C-alpha positions in Angstrom: -10.4 20.9 -4.5 -10.3 17.3 -5.8 -8.0 15.5 -8.2 -8.4 12.7 -10.7 -6.1 10.5 -12.8 -6.8 9.0 -16.2 -5.2 6.2 -18.2 -3.7 6.9 -21.7 -6.2 6.3 -24.5 -5.4 6.0 -28.2 -3.2 9.1 -29.0 -3.9 10.8 -25.7 -1.5 10.6 -22.8 -2.5 9.9 -19.2 -3.5 13.0 -17.3 -3.8 14.4 -13.8 -6.6 16.9 -13.4 -7.3 19.2 -10.4 -10.7 20.8 -10.0 -11.9 23.7 -7.8 -15.0 23.1 -5.7 -16.1 26.5 -4.3 -18.0 25.9 -1.0 -20.3 28.9 -1.4 -21.4 28.3 -5.0 -24.3 26.3 -6.3 -23.0 22.9 -7.6 -24.8 23.5 -10.8 -22.5 26.4 -11.5 -19.2 24.4 -11.1 -17.0 24.6 -14.1 -16.3 21.4 -15.9 -12.9 22.6 -16.9 -10.1 21.6 -14.5 -8.1 24.3 -12.6 -4.9 22.5 -13.6 -4.1 19.7 -16.0 -0.9 17.7 -15.9 0.1 15.7 -19.0 2.0 12.5 -18.4 4.1 11.9 -21.6 5.6 8.6 -22.6 9.0 7.6 -21.0 11.4 5.9 -23.5 8.5 5.3 -25.8 6.4 3.6 -23.2 3.1 4.9 -21.9 2.8 6.0 -18.3 -0.2 4.8 -16.2 -0.9 6.4 -12.9 -2.5 4.0 -10.4 -3.3 6.0 -7.3 -3.6 9.7 -6.3 -3.8 11.1 -2.8 -3.4 14.5 -1.1 -0.5 14.7 1.4 -0.9 16.2 4.8 -2.5 19.7 4.8 -3.0 19.3 1.0 0.5 20.5 0.4 1.1 18.3 -2.6 -0.3 15.6 -4.8 1.0 12.1 -4.2 0.8 9.9 -7.4 2.0 6.3 -7.9 2.6 4.6 -11.3 2.6 1.2 -13.0 6.4 1.5 -13.4 6.9 1.4 -9.7 7.6 5.1 -9.3 6.1 7.6 -6.9 5.9 11.4 -7.6 4.9 14.4 -5.6 3.4 17.3 -7.6 2.8 20.9 -6.7 -1.0 21.4 -7.1 -0.5 25.0 -8.1 2.3 24.8 -10.6 2.3 21.1 -11.7 6.0 21.0 -10.9 7.5 17.6 -9.8 8.6 18.2 -6.2 10.1 14.7 -5.6 10.3 11.3 -7.2 11.4 7.9 -6.0 11.6 4.4 -7.5 9.6 2.5 -4.8 9.1 -0.8 -6.6 10.3 -2.9 -9.6 6.7 -3.5 -10.9 3.3 -1.9 -10.7 2.1 -0.2 -7.5 -1.4 -1.5 -7.0 -2.4 0.5 -4.0 -1.1 3.2 -1.6 -2.5 3.8 1.9 -1.7 6.4 4.5 -2.1 6.2 8.2 -4.6 8.5 9.9 -2.3 11.5 10.4 -0.5 10.9 7.1 3.0 10.6 8.6 3.4 7.1 7.1 2.2 5.4 4.0 2.4 1.8 2.7 2.6 0.5 -0.8 1.3 -2.7 -2.4 3.0 -4.0 -5.5 2.9 -6.7 -8.1 6.6 -7.4 -7.2 5.4 -9.5 -4.2 6.3 -6.8 -1.6 4.7 -4.1 0.4 6.8 -1.2 1.7 6.5 1.3 4.5 7.7 4.8 4.0 8.0 8.1 5.9 5.4 10.4 4.3 7.5 13.5 5.0 10.8 12.7 3.3 9.7 9.6 1.3 12.4 7.6 3.2 12.0 3.8 2.9 11.5 2.2 6.4 10.4 -1.4 6.1 9.7 -4.1 3.5 7.1 -6.9 3.9 7.8 -9.9 1.6 5.4 -12.4 0.2 5.3 -15.0 -2.6 2.3 -13.5 -4.4 1.3 -10.1 -5.8 0.1 -7.7 -3.1 -3.1 -5.8 -4.1 -3.7 -3.9 -0.9 -2.2 -3.4 2.6 -3.2 -1.3 5.6 -1.6 0.1 8.7 -3.4 -0.7 12.0 -4.1 2.4 14.1 -4.1 0.5 17.4 -1.3 -2.0 17.0 2.1 -2.1 15.3 0.6 -4.5 12.7 0.3 -4.5 8.9 -2.4 -6.4 7.0 -1.6 -7.5 3.5 -4.0 -9.0 0.9 -3.5 -10.3 -2.7 -2.9 -13.7 -4.2 -2.4 -15.3 -7.6 -3.2 -13.2 -10.7 -7.0 -13.1 -11.3 -6.6 -14.5 -14.8 -5.3 -17.8 -13.3 -7.9 -18.1 -10.5 -10.3 -20.5 -12.3 -7.7 -23.2 -12.4 -6.4 -22.7 -8.8 -7.7 -23.7 -5.4 -7.8 -21.1 -2.6 -5.0 -23.0 -0.8 -2.6 -22.8 -3.7 -3.7 -19.3 -4.8 -2.9 -18.0 -1.3 -5.9 -15.7 -1.1 -5.6 -15.1 2.7 -5.1 -11.9 4.7 -1.5 -11.9 6.1 -0.6 -10.2 9.4 2.9 -8.7 9.7 4.7 -7.0 12.6 5.2 -3.4 11.5 8.6 -3.1 13.2 10.2 -6.5 12.8 8.7 -7.3 9.4 7.9 -10.9 10.3 4.6 -12.6 9.4 2.8 -14.0 12.4 -0.6 -15.0 11.2 -3.1 -15.5 8.3 -6.9 -15.5 7.9 -8.4 -17.5 5.1 -11.9 -17.3 3.6 -11.8 -16.0 0.1 -11.4 -18.1 -3.1 -10.1 -15.2 -5.2 -7.4 -12.5 -5.0 -8.1 -10.0 -2.2 -8.3 -6.5 -3.8 -9.2 -4.3 -0.8 -8.6 -4.2 2.9 -9.5 -1.9 5.7 -9.3 -1.9 9.5 -11.8 -0.5 11.9 -10.3 2.7 13.4 -10.9 1.3 16.9 -9.0 -1.9 15.9 -11.8 -4.4 16.7 -12.5 -5.7 13.2 -11.4 -5.5 9.6 -13.0 -6.0 6.2 -11.7 -7.7 3.0 -13.0 -7.6 -0.5 -12.0 -10.1 -3.2 -12.2 -11.1 -6.8 -14.7 -13.8 -5.7 -17.4 -11.1 -5.3 -17.6 -11.2 -1.5 -16.8 -8.6 1.2 -16.0 -10.4 4.5 -16.2 -8.7 7.9 -13.9 -10.2 10.4 -14.3 -9.5 14.1 -11.1 -9.8 16.1 -11.3 -12.0 19.2 -10.3 -11.1 22.7 -6.9 -12.9 22.3 -5.9 -10.7 19.4 -7.1 -7.5 21.0 -5.2 -8.1 24.2 -2.2 -9.8 22.7 1.2 -8.2 23.3 3.8 -8.4 20.5 6.8 -10.4 21.4 10.3 -9.1 20.7 12.2 -11.5 18.4 15.2 -13.0 20.2 18.6 -12.2 18.7 21.0 -15.0 17.9 23.6 -15.2 20.6 27.2 -14.8 19.3 29.3 -17.9 19.4 31.7 -17.9 22.3 35.4 -18.4 21.7 36.6 -21.9 22.8 39.3 -20.4 24.9 36.6 -18.8 27.1 34.4 -21.8 27.5 33.8 -22.9 31.0 35.5 -26.2 31.9 38.3 -25.9 29.3 41.7 -26.8 30.8 45.2 -26.4 29.4 
């Protein structure tokens, strides 16, 4: 099976469609009619736009994100809504799962990217920036998150790469802190992906270029440092050298 999403058009609502693909049949004989069609009606008079669709682990449910910041899980057999969360305040631009689909990360126009448990949709971490996030990806070899985005595309012609912040940002997955950036594009980054072996990554941007970045030895062999906690202030009565 495969699934598609469509935007609302004129008087038609947005829809999710699920199609059967029999492995033993001739492709010419496939039916053009979907096995299941899910209508997405307006909410409070406002149209609903799905932005991403994915299958969860073992194809148990359909994972759909929306431009209102919500995420829903649908039953692919009955179209029933299994679960729903409000993940962001603004549009979810992209959703990416890790390889075994135990985690997923969202990228949003609200300047944040969020890490979730894919089993119970529990929010785990938030990675904050000062620009819209268009894509983010989880490294399979390190506890790192890569984020890409930048200033809105409509404003790019009047903005330099430095001001637009069109770089790839590196975050520690656990501690949520940003530890590095890679520049190069002069338009908002729309897509990112990491080599499964963790030796390179690719970025695609509004400037029309796809850049392949090879990690150097220092990055590949680096060990993540553990942030130091602020030591609690000691009571003056316990200070060494205090006399009464």
